[in-house]
N, CA, C and O atoms as a GROMACS GRO file, in nm:
protein
  380
    1MET      N    1  -7.325  -8.252   4.072
    1MET     CA    2  -7.387  -8.147   3.991
    1MET      C    3  -7.469  -8.052   4.050
    1MET      O    4  -7.486  -7.939   4.006
    2LYS      N    5  -7.526  -8.106   4.165
    2LYS     CA    6  -7.642  -8.000   4.231
    2LYS      C    7  -7.551  -7.910   4.308
    2LYS      O    8  -7.603  -7.803   4.339
    3ILE      N    9  -7.425  -7.928   4.347
    3ILE     CA   10  -7.336  -7.794   4.396
    3ILE      C   11  -7.319  -7.697   4.306
    3ILE      O   12  -7.335  -7.578   4.331
    4PHE      N   13  -7.282  -7.750   4.179
    4PHE     CA   14  -7.232  -7.668   4.085
    4PHE      C   15  -7.371  -7.583   4.048
    4PHE      O   16  -7.363  -7.464   4.020
    5ARG      N   17  -7.478  -7.642   4.049
    5ARG     CA   18  -7.596  -7.578   4.002
    5ARG      C   19  -7.643  -7.470   4.101
    5ARG      O   20  -7.699  -7.368   4.062
    6HIS      N   21  -7.619  -7.498   4.233
    6HIS     CA   22  -7.636  -7.395   4.331
    6HIS      C   23  -7.532  -7.286   4.320
    6HIS      O   24  -7.561  -7.167   4.324
    7ALA      N   25  -7.418  -7.331   4.306
    7ALA     CA   26  -7.314  -7.232   4.312
    7ALA      C   27  -7.283  -7.147   4.183
    7ALA      O   28  -7.202  -7.054   4.186
    8ALA      N   29  -7.354  -7.183   4.063
    8ALA     CA   30  -7.344  -7.117   3.948
    8ALA      C   31  -7.382  -6.963   3.945
    8ALA      O   32  -7.307  -6.875   3.902
    9PRO      N   33  -7.511  -6.940   3.999
    9PRO     CA   34  -7.555  -6.803   4.006
    9PRO      C   35  -7.448  -6.723   4.089
    9PRO      O   36  -7.403  -6.613   4.056
   10PHE      N   37  -7.413  -6.799   4.206
   10PHE     CA   38  -7.327  -6.689   4.297
   10PHE      C   39  -7.203  -6.669   4.218
   10PHE      O   40  -7.153  -6.556   4.215
   11LEU      N   41  -7.142  -6.779   4.148
   11LEU     CA   42  -7.018  -6.745   4.071
   11LEU      C   43  -7.024  -6.636   3.948
   11LEU      O   44  -6.928  -6.571   3.909
   12ALA      N   45  -7.140  -6.632   3.903
   12ALA     CA   46  -7.194  -6.542   3.786
   12ALA      C   47  -7.187  -6.414   3.834
   12ALA      O   48  -7.127  -6.327   3.770
   13ALA      N   49  -7.254  -6.384   3.967
   13ALA     CA   50  -7.270  -6.266   4.009
   13ALA      C   51  -7.116  -6.218   4.047
   13ALA      O   52  -7.069  -6.113   4.003
   14LEU      N   53  -7.060  -6.289   4.115
   14LEU     CA   54  -6.906  -6.248   4.139
   14LEU      C   55  -6.834  -6.228   4.023
   14LEU      O   56  -6.766  -6.126   4.029
   15LEU      N   57  -6.825  -6.292   3.915
   15LEU     CA   58  -6.762  -6.239   3.808
   15LEU      C   59  -6.798  -6.105   3.752
   15LEU      O   60  -6.722  -6.012   3.725
   16LEU      N   61  -6.943  -6.113   3.739
   16LEU     CA   62  -6.999  -5.985   3.677
   16LEU      C   63  -6.972  -5.861   3.776
   16LEU      O   64  -6.966  -5.753   3.718
   17SER      N   65  -6.957  -5.858   3.907
   17SER     CA   66  -6.940  -5.765   4.002
   17SER      C   67  -6.806  -5.725   3.974
   17SER      O   68  -6.786  -5.604   3.987
   18ALA      N   69  -6.697  -5.801   3.936
   18ALA     CA   70  -6.576  -5.769   3.924
   18ALA      C   71  -6.558  -5.689   3.794
   18ALA      O   72  -6.449  -5.631   3.787
   19CYS      N   73  -6.622  -5.677   3.714
   19CYS     CA   74  -6.651  -5.585   3.594
   19CYS      C   75  -6.741  -5.473   3.602
   19CYS      O   76  -6.773  -5.404   3.505
   20ALA      N   77  -6.781  -5.457   3.724
   20ALA     CA   78  -6.860  -5.336   3.723
   20ALA      C   79  -6.778  -5.220   3.729
   20ALA      O   80  -6.816  -5.125   3.660
   21ALA      N   81  -6.676  -5.206   3.795
   21ALA     CA   82  -6.611  -5.082   3.786
   21ALA      C   83  -6.497  -5.087   3.673
   21ALA      O   84  -6.417  -5.181   3.667
   22GLY      N   85  -6.495  -4.984   3.589
   22GLY     CA   86  -6.401  -5.007   3.458
   22GLY      C   87  -6.245  -4.980   3.527
   22GLY      O   88  -6.230  -4.930   3.639
   23PRO      N   89  -6.150  -5.016   3.450
   23PRO     CA   90  -6.018  -4.995   3.491
   23PRO      C   91  -5.989  -4.842   3.499
   23PRO      O   92  -6.056  -4.772   3.423
   24GLU      N   93  -5.910  -4.788   3.570
   24GLU     CA   94  -5.860  -4.666   3.594
   24GLU      C   95  -5.768  -4.648   3.436
   24GLU      O   96  -5.727  -4.738   3.363
   25ALA      N   97  -5.758  -4.509   3.420
   25ALA     CA   98  -5.699  -4.478   3.303
   25ALA      C   99  -5.545  -4.504   3.338
   25ALA      O  100  -5.496  -4.458   3.441
   26VAL      N  101  -5.469  -4.583   3.245
   26VAL     CA  102  -5.326  -4.578   3.255
   26VAL      C  103  -5.240  -4.512   3.132
   26VAL      O  104  -5.269  -4.527   3.013
   27GLY      N  105  -5.139  -4.443   3.180
   27GLY     CA  106  -5.082  -4.360   3.085
   27GLY      C  107  -4.925  -4.388   3.113
   27GLY      O  108  -4.884  -4.432   3.220
   28LEU      N  109  -4.849  -4.358   3.009
   28LEU     CA  110  -4.697  -4.354   3.022
   28LEU      C  111  -4.632  -4.217   3.037
   28LEU      O  112  -4.676  -4.120   2.976
   29GLU      N  113  -4.549  -4.210   3.101
   29GLU     CA  114  -4.481  -4.073   3.133
   29GLU      C  115  -4.332  -4.078   3.134
   29GLU      O  116  -4.279  -4.140   3.225
   30LYS      N  117  -4.248  -4.010   3.032
   30LYS     CA  118  -4.129  -4.030   3.025
   30LYS      C  119  -4.054  -3.987   3.157
   30LYS      O  120  -4.092  -3.882   3.210
   31THR      N  121  -3.950  -4.059   3.216
   31THR     CA  122  -3.891  -4.022   3.316
   31THR      C  123  -3.736  -4.098   3.328
   31THR      O  124  -3.693  -4.163   3.234
   32THR      N  125  -3.660  -4.081   3.453
   32THR     CA  126  -3.530  -4.155   3.421
   32THR      C  127  -3.546  -4.254   3.547
   32THR      O  128  -3.629  -4.250   3.638
   33TYR      N  129  -3.434  -4.350   3.524
   33TYR     CA  130  -3.412  -4.452   3.621
   33TYR      C  131  -3.406  -4.396   3.754
   33TYR      O  132  -3.473  -4.443   3.846
   34LYS      N  133  -3.327  -4.296   3.769
   34LYS     CA  134  -3.292  -4.240   3.904
   34LYS      C  135  -3.407  -4.183   3.972
   34LYS      O  136  -3.406  -4.179   4.095
   35ALA      N  137  -3.533  -4.128   3.890
   35ALA     CA  138  -3.652  -4.077   3.948
   35ALA      C  139  -3.727  -4.185   3.994
   35ALA      O  140  -3.816  -4.151   4.072
   36LEU      N  141  -3.719  -4.302   3.970
   36LEU     CA  142  -3.802  -4.417   3.998
   36LEU      C  143  -3.774  -4.463   4.154
   36LEU      O  144  -3.661  -4.494   4.188
   37PRO      N  145  -3.876  -4.465   4.237
   37PRO     CA  146  -3.850  -4.489   4.367
   37PRO      C  147  -3.799  -4.609   4.396
   37PRO      O  148  -3.850  -4.712   4.353
   38GLY      N  149  -3.694  -4.609   4.472
   38GLY     CA  150  -3.609  -4.747   4.517
   38GLY      C  151  -3.533  -4.813   4.414
   38GLY      O  152  -3.481  -4.922   4.437
   39TRP      N  153  -3.521  -4.752   4.292
   39TRP     CA  154  -3.438  -4.828   4.191
   39TRP      C  155  -3.304  -4.818   4.234
   39TRP      O  156  -3.238  -4.916   4.203
   40GLY      N  157  -3.237  -4.721   4.303
   40GLY     CA  158  -3.097  -4.750   4.356
   40GLY      C  159  -3.070  -4.853   4.456
   40GLY      O  160  -2.966  -4.916   4.476
   41ASP      N  161  -3.178  -4.859   4.511
   41ASP     CA  162  -3.164  -4.953   4.655
   41ASP      C  163  -3.146  -5.109   4.614
   41ASP      O  164  -3.104  -5.187   4.699
   42ASP      N  165  -3.178  -5.151   4.490
   42ASP     CA  166  -3.191  -5.297   4.464
   42ASP      C  167  -3.056  -5.334   4.456
   42ASP      O  168  -2.974  -5.258   4.405
   43LYS      N  169  -3.025  -5.442   4.501
   43LYS     CA  170  -2.868  -5.509   4.501
   43LYS      C  171  -2.871  -5.610   4.383
   43LYS      O  172  -2.890  -5.730   4.401
   44THR      N  173  -2.851  -5.552   4.256
   44THR     CA  174  -2.856  -5.616   4.125
   44THR      C  175  -2.746  -5.714   4.123
   44THR      O  176  -2.763  -5.814   4.053
   45ALA      N  177  -2.636  -5.701   4.187
   45ALA     CA  178  -2.515  -5.789   4.194
   45ALA      C  179  -2.567  -5.933   4.230
   45ALA      O  180  -2.529  -6.037   4.175
   46GLU      N  181  -2.666  -5.921   4.338
   46GLU     CA  182  -2.718  -6.062   4.385
   46GLU      C  183  -2.772  -6.133   4.294
   46GLU      O  184  -2.784  -6.249   4.334
   47THR      N  185  -2.818  -6.116   4.165
   47THR     CA  186  -2.889  -6.156   4.079
   47THR      C  187  -2.777  -6.240   4.002
   47THR      O  188  -2.816  -6.344   3.948
   48LEU      N  189  -2.668  -6.211   3.993
   48LEU     CA  190  -2.562  -6.282   3.912
   48LEU      C  191  -2.540  -6.423   3.908
   48LEU      O  192  -2.530  -6.490   3.805
   49PRO      N  193  -2.532  -6.475   4.052
   49PRO     CA  194  -2.539  -6.634   4.050
   49PRO      C  195  -2.659  -6.689   3.975
   49PRO      O  196  -2.636  -6.787   3.905
   50ALA      N  197  -2.771  -6.647   3.978
   50ALA     CA  198  -2.877  -6.692   3.914
   50ALA      C  199  -2.884  -6.684   3.788
   50ALA      O  200  -2.934  -6.772   3.718
   51LEU      N  201  -2.834  -6.570   3.740
   51LEU     CA  202  -2.825  -6.537   3.582
   51LEU      C  203  -2.707  -6.630   3.510
   51LEU      O  204  -2.714  -6.680   3.397
   52MET      N  205  -2.609  -6.640   3.593
   52MET     CA  206  -2.492  -6.732   3.522
   52MET      C  207  -2.543  -6.865   3.537
   52MET      O  208  -2.518  -6.933   3.437
   53LYS      N  209  -2.604  -6.926   3.626
   53LYS     CA  210  -2.686  -7.042   3.614
   53LYS      C  211  -2.777  -7.073   3.510
   53LYS      O  212  -2.781  -7.184   3.458
   54SER      N  213  -2.858  -6.969   3.474
   54SER     CA  214  -2.943  -6.972   3.355
   54SER      C  215  -2.873  -6.953   3.237
   54SER      O  216  -2.916  -7.030   3.151
   55CYS      N  217  -2.785  -6.885   3.199
   55CYS     CA  218  -2.715  -6.872   3.087
   55CYS      C  219  -2.613  -6.984   3.065
   55CYS      O  220  -2.585  -7.003   2.946
   56GLY      N  221  -2.560  -7.052   3.145
   56GLY     CA  222  -2.501  -7.181   3.145
   56GLY      C  223  -2.566  -7.272   3.090
   56GLY      O  224  -2.511  -7.344   3.006
   57ARG      N  225  -2.705  -7.288   3.128
   57ARG     CA  226  -2.795  -7.394   3.063
   57ARG      C  227  -2.836  -7.354   2.928
   57ARG      O  228  -2.846  -7.426   2.829
   58ILE      N  229  -2.859  -7.229   2.939
   58ILE     CA  230  -2.900  -7.203   2.801
   58ILE      C  231  -2.800  -7.208   2.670
   58ILE      O  232  -2.836  -7.228   2.555
   59ALA      N  233  -2.668  -7.184   2.717
   59ALA     CA  234  -2.559  -7.204   2.619
   59ALA      C  235  -2.553  -7.336   2.580
   59ALA      O  236  -2.495  -7.357   2.474
   60LYS      N  237  -2.597  -7.434   2.641
   60LYS     CA  238  -2.600  -7.570   2.583
   60LYS      C  239  -2.735  -7.601   2.497
   60LYS      O  240  -2.745  -7.712   2.445
   61LYS      N  241  -2.817  -7.525   2.485
   61LYS     CA  242  -2.917  -7.537   2.394
   61LYS      C  243  -2.880  -7.511   2.263
   61LYS      O  244  -2.797  -7.426   2.230
   62ASP      N  245  -2.961  -7.605   2.167
   62ASP     CA  246  -2.934  -7.549   2.025
   62ASP      C  247  -3.014  -7.414   1.978
   62ASP      O  248  -3.134  -7.401   2.001
   63PRO      N  249  -2.942  -7.324   1.917
   63PRO     CA  250  -2.978  -7.195   1.889
   63PRO      C  251  -3.137  -7.188   1.850
   63PRO      O  252  -3.206  -7.097   1.896
   64ASP      N  253  -3.191  -7.288   1.764
   64ASP     CA  254  -3.317  -7.290   1.726
   64ASP      C  255  -3.417  -7.324   1.819
   64ASP      O  256  -3.535  -7.305   1.793
   65ASP      N  257  -3.372  -7.382   1.941
   65ASP     CA  258  -3.473  -7.432   2.036
   65ASP      C  259  -3.537  -7.334   2.104
   65ASP      O  260  -3.471  -7.231   2.118
   66ALA      N  261  -3.658  -7.334   2.155
   66ALA     CA  262  -3.729  -7.230   2.256
   66ALA      C  263  -3.661  -7.245   2.399
   66ALA      O  264  -3.626  -7.355   2.441
   67VAL      N  265  -3.648  -7.144   2.462
   67VAL     CA  266  -3.613  -7.156   2.594
   67VAL      C  267  -3.708  -7.211   2.698
   67VAL      O  268  -3.675  -7.271   2.801
   68SER      N  269  -3.855  -7.176   2.647
   68SER     CA  270  -3.945  -7.223   2.763
   68SER      C  271  -4.058  -7.260   2.666
   68SER      O  272  -4.054  -7.233   2.546
   69ARG      N  273  -4.164  -7.328   2.731
   69ARG     CA  274  -4.287  -7.358   2.658
   69ARG      C  275  -4.362  -7.222   2.658
   69ARG      O  276  -4.481  -7.240   2.631
   70VAL      N  277  -4.342  -7.138   2.671
   70VAL     CA  278  -4.419  -7.007   2.654
   70VAL      C  279  -4.357  -6.912   2.539
   70VAL      O  280  -4.238  -6.881   2.546
   71ASP      N  281  -4.435  -6.868   2.435
   71ASP     CA  282  -4.398  -6.805   2.326
   71ASP      C  283  -4.297  -6.680   2.364
   71ASP      O  284  -4.191  -6.658   2.305
   72TRP      N  285  -4.345  -6.611   2.462
   72TRP     CA  286  -4.284  -6.482   2.483
   72TRP      C  287  -4.145  -6.498   2.564
   72TRP      O  288  -4.083  -6.400   2.606
   73ALA      N  289  -4.104  -6.625   2.580
   73ALA     CA  290  -3.964  -6.630   2.645
   73ALA      C  291  -3.860  -6.617   2.530
   73ALA      O  292  -3.744  -6.580   2.553
   74GLY      N  293  -3.903  -6.646   2.412
   74GLY     CA  294  -3.788  -6.617   2.299
   74GLY      C  295  -3.706  -6.754   2.278
   74GLY      O  296  -3.723  -6.856   2.345
   75SER      N  297  -3.612  -6.736   2.169
   75SER     CA  298  -3.535  -6.839   2.145
   75SER      C  299  -3.403  -6.863   2.226
   75SER      O  300  -3.361  -6.775   2.301
   76ALA      N  301  -3.338  -6.977   2.210
   76ALA     CA  302  -3.203  -6.991   2.287
   76ALA      C  303  -3.108  -6.921   2.237
   76ALA      O  304  -3.009  -6.889   2.303
   77LYS      N  305  -3.124  -6.888   2.109
   77LYS     CA  306  -3.022  -6.788   2.029
   77LYS      C  307  -3.037  -6.643   2.084
   77LYS      O  308  -2.937  -6.578   2.112
   78ALA      N  309  -3.160  -6.596   2.097
   78ALA     CA  310  -3.174  -6.450   2.149
   78ALA      C  311  -3.093  -6.443   2.277
   78ALA      O  312  -3.010  -6.354   2.294
   79TRP      N  313  -3.123  -6.550   2.378
   79TRP     CA  314  -3.059  -6.534   2.508
   79TRP      C  315  -2.928  -6.602   2.499
   79TRP      O  316  -2.864  -6.594   2.604
   80GLN      N  317  -2.876  -6.662   2.412
   80GLN     CA  318  -2.740  -6.678   2.396
   80GLN      C  319  -2.673  -6.549   2.380
   80GLN      O  320  -2.583  -6.516   2.457
   81ASP      N  321  -2.717  -6.466   2.275
   81ASP     CA  322  -2.652  -6.343   2.253
   81ASP      C  323  -2.656  -6.246   2.350
   81ASP      O  324  -2.564  -6.165   2.353
   82ALA      N  325  -2.767  -6.239   2.450
   82ALA     CA  326  -2.779  -6.155   2.557
   82ALA      C  327  -2.664  -6.238   2.665
   82ALA      O  328  -2.594  -6.167   2.737
   83CYS      N  329  -2.654  -6.341   2.670
   83CYS     CA  330  -2.570  -6.402   2.781
   83CYS      C  331  -2.404  -6.384   2.750
   83CYS      O  332  -2.314  -6.389   2.834
   84ALA      N  333  -2.391  -6.363   2.619
   84ALA     CA  334  -2.233  -6.364   2.572
   84ALA      C  335  -2.161  -6.248   2.636
   84ALA      O  336  -2.043  -6.268   2.662
   85PRO      N  337  -2.217  -6.118   2.669
   85PRO     CA  338  -2.136  -6.033   2.750
   85PRO      C  339  -2.107  -6.066   2.887
   85PRO      O  340  -2.008  -6.016   2.942
   86LEU      N  341  -2.186  -6.148   2.949
   86LEU     CA  342  -2.166  -6.198   3.095
   86LEU      C  343  -2.062  -6.304   3.066
   86LEU      O  344  -1.962  -6.303   3.137
   87PHE      N  345  -2.070  -6.376   2.990
   87PHE     CA  346  -1.938  -6.475   2.967
   87PHE      C  347  -1.807  -6.398   2.939
   87PHE      O  348  -1.701  -6.421   2.997
   88LEU      N  349  -1.825  -6.307   2.847
   88LEU     CA  350  -1.670  -6.242   2.842
   88LEU      C  351  -1.638  -6.137   2.973
   88LEU      O  352  -1.523  -6.094   2.990
   89LEU      N  353  -1.727  -6.108   3.045
   89LEU     CA  354  -1.712  -6.050   3.151
   89LEU      C  355  -1.634  -6.173   3.272
   89LEU      O  356  -1.542  -6.142   3.349
   90LEU      N  357  -1.679  -6.272   3.265
   90LEU     CA  358  -1.628  -6.363   3.360
   90LEU      C  359  -1.491  -6.400   3.310
   90LEU      O  360  -1.398  -6.417   3.389
   91LEU      N  361  -1.477  -6.411   3.178
   91LEU     CA  362  -1.352  -6.442   3.126
   91LEU      C  363  -1.224  -6.340   3.122
   91LEU      O  364  -1.106  -6.359   3.093
   92GLY      N  365  -1.302  -6.211   3.168
   92GLY     CA  366  -1.204  -6.121   3.173
   92GLY      C  367  -1.142  -6.059   3.023
   92GLY      O  368  -1.032  -6.008   3.004
   93THR      N  369  -1.226  -6.077   2.949
   93THR     CA  370  -1.172  -6.013   2.790
   93THR      C  371  -1.255  -5.909   2.748
   93THR      O  372  -1.375  -5.900   2.774
   94ASP      N  373  -1.180  -5.821   2.674
   94ASP     CA  374  -1.264  -5.717   2.611
   94ASP      C  375  -1.320  -5.762   2.477
   94ASP      O  376  -1.408  -5.682   2.442
   95ASP      N  377  -1.307  -5.831   2.414
   95ASP     CA  378  -1.360  -5.894   2.306
   95ASP      C  379  -1.509  -5.866   2.270
   95ASP      O  380  -1.560  -5.922   2.173
   0.00000   0.00000   0.00000
């Protein structure tokens, strides 16, 4: 407890100093993907094995199940719908 008692003022000063400078203004600007630096350099095809593995696991879940413990990850149904075109692509159908 003595360590905490001595460290508490230092930690409080450190936390307060982080708040001293306000955040810079953030704005949104309409653009195209082509205009984003490095956008065309990504090798997106390299993500397919991981995506296929994830979609395979999600396909086995009950549609009402959560995909993860975090709320923002969505439901299995939402991801199953998103993965459906990938499965169709792999099967080589136009349906």
